[in-house]
TORMAR-767516 format. One record per residue (C-alpha): residue number from 1; residue in one letter; x, y, z. Coordinates in steps of 0.2 Angstrom, whole numbers. Layout:
REM residues N
[NUM "A" [X Y Z]];
...
REM end
This chain:
REM residues 725
[1 "R" [-1 -782 -184]];
[2 "P" [-7 -785 -202]];
[3 "E" [-7 -767 -206]];
[4 "E" [12 -767 -205]];
[5 "I" [15 -778 -220]];
[6 "G" [13 -778 -238]];
[7 "E" [-4 -781 -248]];
[8 "V" [2 -797 -256]];
[9 "A" [9 -804 -239]];
[10 "R" [-7 -799 -230]];
[11 "S" [-18 -808 -244]];
[12 "V" [-10 -825 -239]];
[13 "Q" [-7 -821 -221]];
[14 "P" [-11 -837 -211]];
[15 "E" [-21 -838 -195]];
[16 "F" [-10 -838 -179]];
[17 "R" [-12 -849 -164]];
[18 "Q" [0 -852 -149]];
[19 "I" [-1 -867 -138]];
[20 "F" [7 -871 -122]];
[21 "I" [13 -889 -117]];
[22 "A" [19 -893 -100]];
[23 "K" [34 -905 -97]];
[24 "N" [29 -922 -90]];
[25 "K" [38 -926 -74]];
[26 "K" [43 -943 -80]];
[27 "L" [54 -934 -93]];
[28 "S" [71 -933 -85]];
[29 "N" [79 -919 -95]];
[30 "Q" [75 -905 -107]];
[31 "L" [82 -916 -122]];
[32 "E" [69 -929 -118]];
[33 "F" [56 -916 -118]];
[34 "E" [62 -909 -135]];
[35 "R" [61 -927 -142]];
[36 "K" [43 -929 -136]];
[37 "L" [38 -912 -143]];
[38 "F" [46 -917 -160]];
[39 "V" [35 -933 -160]];
[40 "I" [19 -923 -155]];
[41 "R" [23 -911 -170]];
[42 "K" [26 -925 -182]];
[43 "R" [10 -934 -178]];
[44 "I" [0 -918 -180]];
[45 "E" [8 -914 -196]];
[46 "H" [4 -932 -203]];
[47 "K" [-14 -931 -197]];
[48 "V" [-17 -914 -206]];
[49 "R" [-8 -920 -222]];
[50 "E" [-18 -936 -222]];
[51 "S" [-35 -926 -219]];
[52 "S" [-48 -920 -231]];
[53 "L" [-46 -902 -226]];
[54 "T" [-47 -890 -240]];
[55 "Q" [-33 -879 -234]];
[56 "K" [-22 -892 -226]];
[57 "N" [-7 -886 -237]];
[58 "Y" [-7 -869 -227]];
[59 "F" [-5 -878 -211]];
[60 "Y" [12 -876 -203]];
[61 "I" [20 -877 -186]];
[62 "C" [34 -864 -185]];
[63 "S" [40 -870 -168]];
[64 "L" [36 -883 -155]];
[65 "S" [51 -882 -143]];
[66 "S" [56 -878 -125]];
[67 "R" [73 -870 -131]];
[68 "T" [69 -859 -146]];
[69 "F" [56 -847 -153]];
[70 "I" [54 -844 -171]];
[71 "Y" [46 -828 -179]];
[72 "K" [45 -828 -197]];
[73 "G" [34 -824 -212]];
[74 "Q" [33 -817 -229]];
[75 "L" [41 -801 -223]];
[76 "M" [54 -788 -227]];
[77 "T" [68 -786 -214]];
[78 "E" [61 -769 -207]];
[79 "Q" [44 -776 -205]];
[80 "V" [48 -791 -193]];
[81 "D" [48 -782 -177]];
[82 "K" [33 -771 -182]];
[83 "F" [23 -786 -186]];
[84 "Y" [28 -796 -171]];
[85 "P" [28 -784 -156]];
[86 "D" [36 -797 -145]];
[87 "L" [52 -793 -153]];
[88 "S" [51 -775 -148]];
[89 "D" [47 -779 -130]];
[90 "P" [61 -775 -118]];
[91 "D" [57 -791 -108]];
[92 "M" [62 -801 -124]];
[93 "V" [80 -806 -120]];
[94 "S" [90 -820 -129]];
[95 "A" [108 -824 -129]];
[96 "I" [107 -829 -147]];
[97 "A" [98 -823 -163]];
[98 "L" [97 -832 -180]];
[99 "V" [91 -820 -193]];
[100 "H" [88 -823 -212]];
[101 "S" [83 -810 -224]];
[102 "R" [88 -817 -241]];
[103 "Y" [76 -819 -256]];
[104 "S" [69 -835 -262]];
[105 "T" [77 -842 -278]];
[106 "N" [71 -860 -280]];
[107 "T" [54 -859 -273]];
[108 "F" [40 -846 -273]];
[109 "P" [40 -835 -257]];
[110 "S" [27 -841 -244]];
[111 "W" [25 -839 -225]];
[112 "A" [29 -857 -222]];
[113 "L" [45 -858 -232]];
[114 "A" [52 -842 -225]];
[115 "H" [68 -844 -215]];
[116 "P" [74 -848 -202]];
[117 "Y" [67 -866 -200]];
[118 "R" [68 -876 -183]];
[119 "M" [87 -877 -183]];
[120 "I" [94 -868 -198]];
[121 "A" [95 -853 -209]];
[122 "H" [102 -857 -226]];
[123 "N" [110 -846 -240]];
[124 "G" [112 -858 -255]];
[125 "E" [105 -873 -264]];
[126 "I" [105 -891 -260]];
[127 "N" [108 -898 -278]];
[128 "T" [107 -916 -273]];
[129 "L" [90 -914 -265]];
[130 "R" [80 -927 -275]];
[131 "G" [93 -941 -271]];
[132 "N" [95 -936 -253]];
[133 "F" [76 -936 -251]];
[134 "N" [74 -954 -259]];
[135 "W" [89 -961 -249]];
[136 "M" [81 -954 -232]];
[137 "R" [64 -961 -237]];
[138 "A" [72 -978 -241]];
[139 "R" [81 -978 -224]];
[140 "E" [65 -975 -214]];
[141 "K" [59 -993 -213]];
[142 "Q" [76 -998 -205]];
[143 "F" [76 -985 -191]];
[144 "V" [79 -991 -174]];
[145 "S" [82 -979 -160]];
[146 "K" [86 -981 -142]];
[147 "E" [82 -962 -139]];
[148 "F" [65 -963 -147]];
[149 "G" [60 -981 -143]];
[150 "R" [43 -986 -151]];
[151 "D" [40 -967 -155]];
[152 "I" [52 -968 -170]];
[153 "K" [38 -976 -180]];
[154 "K" [27 -961 -176]];
[155 "V" [39 -948 -184]];
[156 "V" [40 -956 -201]];
[157 "P" [40 -950 -215]];
[158 "V" [53 -938 -208]];
[159 "L" [54 -927 -223]];
[160 "T" [40 -915 -228]];
[161 "P" [34 -918 -246]];
[162 "G" [34 -903 -256]];
[163 "G" [46 -893 -245]];
[164 "S" [60 -883 -251]];
[165 "D" [78 -889 -251]];
[166 "S" [81 -880 -234]];
[167 "A" [66 -886 -226]];
[168 "I" [70 -904 -230]];
[169 "F" [88 -902 -225]];
[170 "D" [81 -895 -208]];
[171 "N" [69 -910 -206]];
[172 "A" [84 -923 -208]];
[173 "L" [95 -912 -196]];
[174 "E" [82 -913 -183]];
[175 "L" [81 -931 -184]];
[176 "L" [99 -934 -182]];
[177 "V" [101 -922 -167]];
[178 "L" [86 -929 -158]];
[179 "G" [91 -946 -162]];
[180 "G" [106 -945 -152]];
[181 "R" [120 -934 -160]];
[182 "T" [125 -917 -156]];
[183 "L" [121 -903 -168]];
[184 "P" [139 -900 -174]];
[185 "H" [141 -919 -176]];
[186 "A" [125 -920 -187]];
[187 "M" [131 -905 -197]];
[188 "M" [148 -913 -200]];
[189 "M" [139 -929 -207]];
[190 "M" [127 -919 -219]];
[191 "V" [140 -906 -225]];
[192 "P" [157 -914 -224]];
[193 "E" [173 -905 -229]];
[194 "A" [183 -912 -244]];
[195 "W" [192 -927 -237]];
[196 "S" [195 -941 -249]];
[197 "G" [208 -932 -259]];
[198 "H" [216 -922 -245]];
[199 "E" [233 -930 -242]];
[200 "S" [238 -919 -227]];
[201 "M" [222 -921 -217]];
[202 "D" [224 -929 -200]];
[203 "E" [220 -948 -201]];
[204 "D" [208 -948 -187]];
[205 "K" [198 -934 -195]];
[206 "K" [198 -943 -212]];
[207 "A" [192 -959 -204]];
[208 "F" [178 -950 -196]];
[209 "Y" [172 -944 -213]];
[210 "E" [175 -960 -221]];
[211 "Y" [165 -969 -208]];
[212 "H" [150 -958 -209]];
[213 "S" [151 -959 -228]];
[214 "C" [145 -977 -225]];
[215 "L" [130 -970 -216]];
[216 "M" [124 -956 -227]];
[217 "E" [129 -947 -243]];
[218 "P" [133 -928 -242]];
[219 "W" [120 -915 -245]];
[220 "D" [129 -906 -259]];
[221 "G" [128 -889 -266]];
[222 "P" [134 -871 -263]];
[223 "A" [129 -867 -245]];
[224 "S" [132 -857 -230]];
[225 "I" [121 -864 -216]];
[226 "A" [119 -856 -199]];
[227 "F" [112 -867 -186]];
[228 "T" [106 -867 -168]];
[229 "D" [97 -879 -156]];
[230 "G" [96 -866 -141]];
[231 "R" [113 -872 -134]];
[232 "F" [125 -872 -149]];
[233 "M" [126 -858 -162]];
[234 "G" [136 -860 -177]];
[235 "A" [138 -860 -196]];
[236 "V" [146 -872 -209]];
[237 "L" [152 -868 -226]];
[238 "D" [151 -880 -241]];
[239 "R" [167 -889 -247]];
[240 "N" [169 -877 -262]];
[241 "G" [167 -861 -251]];
[242 "L" [154 -854 -264]];
[243 "R" [144 -843 -251]];
[244 "P" [153 -830 -240]];
[245 "S" [152 -830 -221]];
[246 "R" [162 -817 -210]];
[247 "W" [162 -816 -192]];
[248 "L" [169 -804 -178]];
[249 "L" [171 -804 -159]];
[250 "T" [168 -788 -150]];
[251 "K" [175 -781 -133]];
[252 "D" [159 -784 -124]];
[253 "D" [159 -803 -130]];
[254 "R" [146 -801 -144]];
[255 "V" [149 -812 -159]];
[256 "V" [142 -807 -176]];
[257 "M" [142 -818 -191]];
[258 "A" [134 -814 -207]];
[259 "S" [136 -816 -226]];
[260 "E" [144 -799 -227]];
[261 "T" [152 -786 -216]];
[262 "G" [143 -771 -209]];
[263 "V" [126 -779 -205]];
[264 "L" [127 -771 -187]];
[265 "P" [135 -754 -183]];
[266 "I" [150 -759 -174]];
[267 "K" [165 -748 -172]];
[268 "P" [182 -755 -178]];
[269 "E" [190 -751 -162]];
[270 "D" [178 -762 -153]];
[271 "V" [182 -777 -163]];
[272 "V" [194 -790 -154]];
[273 "M" [195 -803 -167]];
[274 "K" [188 -806 -185]];
[275 "G" [189 -819 -199]];
[276 "R" [179 -828 -212]];
[277 "L" [173 -845 -213]];
[278 "Q" [184 -856 -224]];
[279 "P" [177 -870 -236]];
[280 "G" [171 -885 -227]];
[281 "K" [175 -877 -210]];
[282 "M" [163 -875 -195]];
[283 "F" [161 -860 -183]];
[284 "L" [154 -864 -167]];
[285 "I" [148 -856 -150]];
[286 "D" [144 -866 -135]];
[287 "T" [132 -855 -124]];
[288 "V" [134 -867 -109]];
[289 "E" [153 -866 -109]];
[290 "G" [152 -848 -115]];
[291 "R" [166 -849 -128]];
[292 "M" [169 -850 -146]];
[293 "I" [176 -867 -152]];
[294 "D" [187 -867 -168]];
[295 "D" [186 -879 -182]];
[296 "A" [202 -889 -178]];
[297 "E" [197 -892 -159]];
[298 "L" [179 -896 -164]];
[299 "K" [184 -909 -177]];
[300 "R" [198 -916 -166]];
[301 "Q" [185 -919 -152]];
[302 "F" [173 -928 -163]];
[303 "S" [186 -938 -173]];
[304 "K" [192 -945 -157]];
[305 "S" [175 -947 -148]];
[306 "K" [174 -965 -155]];
[307 "P" [188 -977 -162]];
[308 "Y" [182 -972 -180]];
[309 "K" [199 -976 -187]];
[310 "E" [199 -994 -180]];
[311 "W" [182 -997 -186]];
[312 "V" [186 -991 -204]];
[313 "D" [203 -1001 -205]];
[314 "A" [195 -1017 -198]];
[315 "N" [179 -1017 -208]];
[316 "I" [180 -1007 -225]];
[317 "V" [186 -1018 -239]];
[318 "R" [195 -1010 -253]];
[319 "I" [192 -1018 -270]];
[320 "D" [211 -1018 -274]];
[321 "D" [214 -1029 -258]];
[322 "L" [202 -1042 -264]];
[323 "P" [210 -1058 -272]];
[324 "K" [211 -1059 -291]];
[325 "P" [196 -1068 -298]];
[326 "Q" [198 -1086 -305]];
[327 "R" [189 -1082 -321]];
[328 "V" [186 -1066 -331]];
[329 "H" [175 -1065 -346]];
[330 "A" [186 -1065 -361]];
[331 "L" [184 -1057 -378]];
[332 "D" [172 -1067 -389]];
[333 "E" [175 -1061 -406]];
[334 "K" [163 -1073 -414]];
[335 "T" [148 -1065 -406]];
[336 "L" [155 -1047 -404]];
[337 "T" [147 -1039 -419]];
[338 "E" [130 -1047 -416]];
[339 "R" [130 -1040 -398]];
[340 "Q" [137 -1023 -404]];
[341 "M" [122 -1022 -416]];
[342 "A" [110 -1028 -403]];
[343 "F" [115 -1014 -391]];
[344 "G" [116 -1001 -405]];
[345 "Y" [134 -998 -407]];
[346 "T" [140 -989 -423]];
[347 "L" [157 -987 -431]];
[348 "E" [156 -969 -425]];
[349 "N" [156 -975 -407]];
[350 "M" [173 -982 -410]];
[351 "K" [181 -968 -420]];
[352 "I" [173 -953 -411]];
[353 "I" [170 -959 -393]];
[354 "L" [181 -974 -389]];
[355 "A" [197 -969 -398]];
[356 "P" [200 -953 -389]];
[357 "M" [196 -960 -372]];
[358 "A" [208 -975 -375]];
[359 "E" [222 -965 -382]];
[360 "T" [222 -949 -372]];
[361 "G" [212 -952 -356]];
[362 "V" [199 -938 -359]];
[363 "E" [183 -939 -368]];
[364 "A" [182 -932 -386]];
[365 "T" [180 -913 -388]];
[366 "G" [164 -908 -397]];
[367 "A" [156 -892 -403]];
[368 "M" [140 -885 -395]];
[369 "G" [123 -887 -404]];
[370 "H" [114 -903 -409]];
[371 "D" [105 -903 -425]];
[372 "T" [98 -921 -425]];
[373 "P" [80 -925 -419]];
[374 "L" [76 -928 -401]];
[375 "A" [76 -946 -397]];
[376 "V" [57 -947 -397]];
[377 "L" [56 -939 -414]];
[378 "S" [69 -949 -422]];
[379 "N" [65 -962 -436]];
[380 "K" [79 -973 -429]];
[381 "P" [79 -984 -413]];
[382 "Q" [87 -974 -399]];
[383 "P" [95 -979 -382]];
[384 "L" [83 -975 -368]];
[385 "Y" [97 -964 -361]];
[386 "H" [94 -952 -375]];
[387 "Y" [77 -947 -368]];
[388 "F" [85 -939 -353]];
[389 "K" [93 -922 -353]];
[390 "Q" [106 -916 -340]];
[391 "L" [101 -901 -329]];
[392 "F" [114 -888 -324]];
[393 "A" [116 -874 -312]];
[394 "Q" [106 -858 -315]];
[395 "V" [102 -841 -307]];
[396 "T" [112 -840 -291]];
[397 "N" [118 -857 -292]];
[398 "P" [137 -858 -297]];
[399 "P" [145 -873 -305]];
[400 "V" [161 -881 -298]];
[401 "D" [178 -879 -307]];
[402 "A" [181 -898 -308]];
[403 "I" [198 -896 -316]];
[404 "R" [207 -883 -305]];
[405 "E" [198 -888 -289]];
[406 "E" [199 -907 -291]];
[407 "I" [204 -908 -273]];
[408 "V" [185 -905 -268]];
[409 "M" [179 -919 -280]];
[410 "G" [176 -936 -275]];
[411 "S" [173 -952 -285]];
[412 "E" [173 -965 -271]];
[413 "M" [158 -976 -269]];
[414 "M" [153 -988 -255]];
[415 "L" [145 -1005 -260]];
[416 "G" [135 -1016 -248]];
[417 "A" [121 -1013 -235]];
[418 "E" [119 -997 -225]];
[419 "G" [117 -998 -206]];
[420 "N" [104 -990 -195]];
[421 "L" [106 -971 -197]];
[422 "L" [102 -968 -179]];
[423 "S" [116 -978 -171]];
[424 "E" [135 -981 -173]];
[425 "S" [144 -997 -172]];
[426 "P" [159 -1005 -181]];
[427 "E" [147 -1015 -192]];
[428 "H" [141 -999 -200]];
[429 "A" [158 -999 -209]];
[430 "K" [156 -1016 -216]];
[431 "R" [156 -1009 -234]];
[432 "L" [166 -1013 -250]];
[433 "Q" [175 -997 -257]];
[434 "I" [178 -994 -275]];
[435 "S" [188 -979 -281]];
[436 "H" [177 -975 -296]];
[437 "P" [159 -981 -301]];
[438 "V" [164 -986 -318]];
[439 "I" [173 -1003 -316]];
[440 "Q" [183 -1015 -327]];
[441 "N" [178 -1033 -330]];
[442 "E" [191 -1040 -317]];
[443 "D" [184 -1029 -303]];
[444 "L" [166 -1034 -307]];
[445 "E" [172 -1053 -305]];
[446 "K" [180 -1048 -288]];
[447 "I" [163 -1041 -283]];
[448 "R" [154 -1056 -289]];
[449 "A" [165 -1068 -279]];
[450 "V" [165 -1058 -263]];
[451 "N" [157 -1069 -249]];
[452 "S" [159 -1063 -231]];
[453 "P" [148 -1058 -217]];
[454 "G" [139 -1042 -223]];
[455 "L" [146 -1043 -241]];
[456 "Q" [137 -1055 -252]];
[457 "A" [133 -1053 -271]];
[458 "E" [120 -1060 -282]];
[459 "T" [118 -1059 -301]];
[460 "L" [100 -1055 -308]];
[461 "S" [95 -1057 -326]];
[462 "G" [92 -1042 -337]];
[463 "V" [85 -1050 -352]];
[464 "F" [68 -1055 -358]];
[465 "D" [60 -1067 -371]];
[466 "A" [61 -1058 -388]];
[467 "E" [47 -1067 -396]];
[468 "A" [35 -1062 -382]];
[469 "G" [39 -1044 -385]];
[470 "Y" [30 -1031 -374]];
[471 "S" [22 -1044 -362]];
[472 "G" [39 -1053 -361]];
[473 "L" [47 -1037 -355]];
[474 "Q" [34 -1033 -343]];
[475 "Q" [35 -1051 -336]];
[476 "A" [54 -1050 -335]];
[477 "M" [53 -1033 -325]];
[478 "K" [41 -1041 -313]];
[479 "K" [53 -1056 -311]];
[480 "L" [68 -1045 -308]];
[481 "F" [59 -1036 -294]];
[482 "K" [53 -1052 -286]];
[483 "D" [71 -1060 -288]];
[484 "A" [78 -1044 -280]];
[485 "D" [66 -1045 -265]];
[486 "K" [71 -1063 -262]];
[487 "A" [89 -1060 -263]];
[488 "I" [88 -1046 -250]];
[489 "K" [78 -1057 -239]];
[490 "D" [92 -1070 -241]];
[491 "G" [105 -1058 -235]];
[492 "K" [113 -1052 -251]];
[493 "T" [120 -1035 -250]];
[494 "I" [126 -1032 -268]];
[495 "L" [114 -1035 -283]];
[496 "I" [123 -1037 -300]];
[497 "L" [110 -1033 -314]];
[498 "S" [117 -1041 -330]];
[499 "D" [112 -1042 -348]];
[500 "R" [126 -1054 -353]];
[501 "E" [113 -1068 -356]];
[502 "I" [108 -1059 -372]];
[503 "S" [106 -1071 -387]];
[504 "R" [95 -1074 -402]];
[505 "T" [80 -1078 -391]];
[506 "K" [84 -1067 -377]];
[507 "A" [84 -1048 -379]];
[508 "A" [92 -1036 -367]];
[509 "I" [81 -1025 -356]];
[510 "P" [87 -1007 -358]];
[511 "S" [100 -1006 -343]];
[512 "L" [93 -989 -338]];
[513 "L" [75 -996 -337]];
[514 "F" [80 -1011 -326]];
[515 "C" [91 -1000 -315]];
[516 "A" [79 -986 -312]];
[517 "G" [64 -997 -311]];
[518 "L" [72 -1008 -297]];
[519 "H" [79 -993 -288]];
[520 "H" [62 -986 -286]];
[521 "H" [54 -1003 -282]];
[522 "L" [66 -1005 -268]];
[523 "I" [63 -987 -262]];
[524 "R" [44 -991 -261]];
[525 "K" [48 -1007 -252]];
[526 "G" [59 -998 -239]];
[527 "T" [74 -1010 -243]];
[528 "R" [84 -999 -255]];
[529 "T" [98 -996 -242]];
[530 "K" [100 -1015 -239]];
[531 "V" [109 -1017 -256]];
[532 "S" [119 -1009 -269]];
[533 "L" [116 -1010 -287]];
[534 "V" [130 -1014 -299]];
[535 "V" [125 -1013 -318]];
[536 "E" [134 -1025 -329]];
[537 "S" [129 -1018 -346]];
[538 "G" [133 -1020 -364]];
[539 "E" [123 -1005 -369]];
[540 "A" [132 -991 -359]];
[541 "R" [147 -984 -368]];
[542 "E" [146 -965 -367]];
[543 "I" [149 -953 -352]];
[544 "H" [131 -948 -353]];
[545 "H" [125 -966 -352]];
[546 "F" [135 -968 -336]];
[547 "A" [129 -952 -328]];
[548 "V" [111 -957 -331]];
[549 "L" [113 -974 -323]];
[550 "L" [121 -966 -308]];
[551 "G" [108 -953 -307]];
[552 "Y" [95 -967 -306]];
[553 "G" [102 -977 -293]];
[554 "A" [117 -987 -300]];
[555 "N" [131 -988 -287]];
[556 "A" [143 -995 -300]];
[557 "V" [143 -999 -319]];
[558 "N" [153 -1012 -329]];
[559 "P" [152 -1008 -347]];
[560 "Y" [159 -1025 -352]];
[561 "L" [155 -1023 -371]];
[562 "L" [165 -1007 -371]];
[563 "F" [180 -1016 -365]];
[564 "E" [178 -1030 -377]];
[565 "T" [176 -1018 -391]];
[566 "L" [192 -1009 -385]];
[567 "E" [202 -1025 -385]];
[568 "H" [195 -1030 -402]];
[569 "E" [199 -1013 -410]];
[570 "M" [217 -1014 -403]];
[571 "K" [220 -1031 -410]];
[572 "Q" [214 -1024 -427]];
[573 "G" [226 -1010 -425]];
[574 "R" [213 -997 -427]];
[575 "I" [215 -987 -411]];
[576 "A" [229 -985 -397]];
[577 "K" [242 -994 -408]];
[578 "D" [257 -991 -397]];
[579 "M" [248 -995 -380]];
[580 "T" [245 -1010 -370]];
[581 "Y" [227 -1015 -367]];
[582 "E" [229 -1012 -349]];
[583 "D" [235 -994 -352]];
[584 "A" [221 -991 -364]];
[585 "A" [208 -998 -352]];
[586 "Y" [215 -987 -338]];
[587 "N" [213 -972 -349]];
[588 "V" [195 -976 -353]];
[589 "I" [191 -977 -334]];
[590 "K" [201 -961 -332]];
[591 "S" [191 -952 -346]];
[592 "T" [175 -957 -338]];
[593 "R" [180 -950 -321]];
[594 "K" [184 -933 -329]];
[595 "G" [168 -934 -339]];
[596 "L" [157 -938 -324]];
[597 "F" [166 -924 -314]];
[598 "K" [162 -912 -328]];
[599 "I" [144 -917 -328]];
[600 "I" [141 -916 -309]];
[601 "S" [151 -900 -308]];
[602 "K" [139 -891 -320]];
[603 "M" [126 -894 -307]];
[604 "G" [137 -888 -292]];
[605 "I" [140 -906 -285]];
[606 "S" [157 -912 -279]];
[607 "T" [155 -930 -276]];
[608 "I" [148 -944 -286]];
[609 "Q" [141 -952 -270]];
[610 "S" [129 -937 -269]];
[611 "Y" [125 -938 -287]];
[612 "C" [120 -956 -286]];
[613 "G" [101 -957 -286]];
[614 "A" [99 -938 -287]];
[615 "Q" [89 -939 -304]];
[616 "I" [96 -922 -310]];
[617 "F" [88 -925 -327]];
[618 "E" [73 -920 -337]];
[619 "A" [64 -933 -348]];
[620 "V" [60 -927 -365]];
[621 "G" [48 -939 -374]];
[622 "L" [43 -951 -361]];
[623 "G" [25 -954 -355]];
[624 "D" [18 -952 -338]];
[625 "D" [14 -970 -334]];
[626 "L" [32 -975 -339]];
[627 "I" [39 -961 -328]];
[628 "E" [28 -964 -313]];
[629 "K" [32 -983 -312]];
[630 "Y" [51 -983 -317]];
[631 "F" [58 -965 -316]];
[632 "T" [47 -958 -301]];
[633 "D" [47 -939 -299]];
[634 "T" [57 -935 -315]];
[635 "A" [50 -920 -324]];
[636 "S" [43 -925 -341]];
[637 "R" [34 -910 -348]];
[638 "I" [28 -915 -365]];
[639 "G" [24 -933 -362]];
[640 "G" [28 -946 -375]];
[641 "I" [31 -965 -377]];
[642 "G" [27 -979 -365]];
[643 "L" [35 -996 -361]];
[644 "K" [27 -1003 -377]];
[645 "E" [37 -991 -388]];
[646 "V" [53 -994 -378]];
[647 "T" [51 -1013 -381]];
[648 "E" [49 -1010 -400]];
[649 "E" [65 -999 -401]];
[650 "T" [74 -1013 -391]];
[651 "L" [68 -1027 -403]];
[652 "A" [72 -1016 -418]];
[653 "K" [90 -1017 -413]];
[654 "H" [89 -1035 -407]];
[655 "Y" [82 -1042 -424]];
[656 "K" [95 -1032 -434]];
[657 "A" [108 -1042 -424]];
[658 "Y" [98 -1058 -425]];
[659 "P" [87 -1057 -440]];
[660 "V" [73 -1069 -441]];
[661 "S" [77 -1074 -459]];
[662 "Q" [94 -1075 -468]];
[663 "G" [101 -1060 -477]];
[664 "G" [104 -1047 -463]];
[665 "S" [119 -1036 -463]];
[666 "S" [134 -1042 -454]];
[667 "E" [142 -1025 -452]];
[668 "L" [139 -1011 -440]];
[669 "D" [131 -995 -446]];
[670 "A" [142 -980 -450]];
[671 "G" [132 -970 -437]];
[672 "G" [128 -952 -441]];
[673 "D" [124 -944 -424]];
[674 "Y" [140 -933 -423]];
[675 "A" [143 -931 -441]];
[676 "W" [131 -932 -456]];
[677 "R" [131 -948 -465]];
[678 "R" [120 -952 -481]];
[679 "D" [111 -967 -472]];
[680 "G" [113 -960 -454]];
[681 "E" [103 -949 -443]];
[682 "Y" [94 -934 -450]];
[683 "H" [103 -918 -448]];
[684 "M" [95 -900 -450]];
[685 "Y" [112 -894 -456]];
[686 "N" [116 -906 -470]];
[687 "P" [127 -904 -486]];
[688 "E" [111 -897 -496]];
[689 "T" [107 -884 -483]];
[690 "I" [125 -879 -479]];
[691 "A" [129 -877 -498]];
[692 "T" [113 -866 -501]];
[693 "M" [118 -855 -486]];
[694 "Q" [136 -853 -492]];
[695 "H" [130 -849 -510]];
[696 "A" [118 -836 -503]];
[697 "V" [130 -827 -492]];
[698 "R" [144 -827 -505]];
[699 "T" [133 -820 -519]];
[700 "G" [122 -809 -508]];
[701 "D" [107 -817 -516]];
[702 "Y" [92 -814 -505]];
[703 "Q" [81 -825 -514]];
[704 "L" [93 -839 -512]];
[705 "F" [94 -835 -493]];
[706 "K" [75 -836 -492]];
[707 "K" [76 -853 -500]];
[708 "Y" [89 -858 -487]];
[709 "T" [77 -852 -473]];
[710 "S" [62 -861 -480]];
[711 "M" [72 -877 -481]];
[712 "I" [77 -875 -463]];
[713 "N" [59 -872 -458]];
[714 "E" [53 -887 -468]];
[715 "Y" [66 -898 -461]];
[716 "S" [61 -892 -444]];
[717 "K" [44 -899 -447]];
[718 "N" [52 -915 -453]];
[719 "C" [52 -920 -434]];
[720 "A" [69 -912 -430]];
[721 "T" [62 -900 -417]];
[722 "I" [48 -898 -405]];
[723 "R" [43 -881 -412]];
[724 "G" [42 -889 -430]];
[725 "L" [28 -901 -425]];
REM end
């Protein structure tokens, strides 16, 4: 009934068609029928998407199920039953109803993106969506399913490109359920409660979550997700409890759950029981058994359904349990300064960044505001990391309090190959667990030496021929990709990407470039989940550097030059004077953990495993070709430099460390990023501008103040801001 809806919704109202499909007698049960309908729907969607139809983006199958009906659209709540007369028909009877009437925040409203989806209705945001999407895409070529058989190849790609976070979550959930797991089991995998830091949690339940962390990363963010498959009806709340959900049971056996109380007119005297959903907990109704199942019973049932604890104990290798390596790279003081210069170190890095980390175990406190040029506008060579800006939670998306709610935060990472997502076996837990993604040199050597079935490491070179320049870097990246493909084919499950071979003739590939480039290369090849990437980098030294590496696919980072620099500075008595090197190095790791938690919590993310590969950054100053090939699907709104300019910046630092002719400086630059230096980075607020402003304010001289503003405007044009260009 189009006359019942608004003008805007009516202008984009799609054409409706309803089809009827009979169950083949060869299908033994309803679940097999559901599985076949899923395959049919996916094949239709793929055909339409690949077609040349001009309006193919408007095509959408709301529902193709023998268990559930879906009525939805770009409608207000009071319009739904008027637009769909079925819902007012007395013959329409259902034991369950899943209703969503919230407004859209992350996507523009449309008929197709209205809730509910095939299995869920969602209040919240999936902040790790880009990473979840990439990881699922990478897993697809490894899918083997007893339930789907040969049909599994027909349903990929499983996730709908361009869908909302809720739509893509629903796609993944459908696959897990039809692939052999029950709906509550699949929800526990995708939205696990906080378990790693929960000391009082039952060991079997903790083992369940740890086992499934070997298969899939959490879909993280503030979320209250209601779900149903026609039999089970329930809801789950994210580990932070950042979306409300309340429920009640009435005398006539009705159960009502909603994001707030009072959605239905129920008298208080008719309420038998009521409560609210707790963080990480699940509320479930089984319509076959006709009862509510509480969270404790439900999770006890699943945690004991298979010997998860035995599988975890027998297969997961903890890095602390590995033998000490026979050899660890020692501090090389003769070449230290050269390497520091080649990687862009400054004295400021030691004093302002490294010293507080080593001495206090927290990163340095800094003021807001940055008055130096963007990396692309700077006259000085910049690390590639500086072209990426962190995103943060906005609008209805709250950040996490990583300090007071540390129990919900998780820093553990699993290294090694993932198993087939659509099955479960003890071998799926054959992973190497590290407690934190930033690792010391000794831990890296443990990883390098690991050699057991399912866990084997290989080191790949991250340097290029300096004399060959741009073409040398291109060839080195191609060789890196080729070597990685061969290593995977040979059964290696951990790839260490190393720039330790840097020398006078060999320049280091920017670590972010080789990490992100290889990450996306392997995603395109469908082999990314067969290996973990460990970055052995002399360049990474700040919390932001580690965050960008993790965001673009690194599973672990070893900043070896940072630890060599720490040891050297301590020997010189310049930092951490009353500490042992071991304690100072521990503090550095501790500070990176806190710093990374601060960054991911700003985006409403709780686990570093979810943050890995999530690409929650915007590039500022990088060109489309560079983005498309090495940083795929990263927003870069103003364009910018390409691989050639990246090579030039890299070689500018390299030749400062290894000058072609004699007479180069043997001392590090003072710096100037964080505080003004005469020969350092340009600052809009420098001694001249500050003195002029102070003089104008103190004397009340308006002409002097106008001089100050004109100086700032002129400096803005001097490549300090985008608006000044």
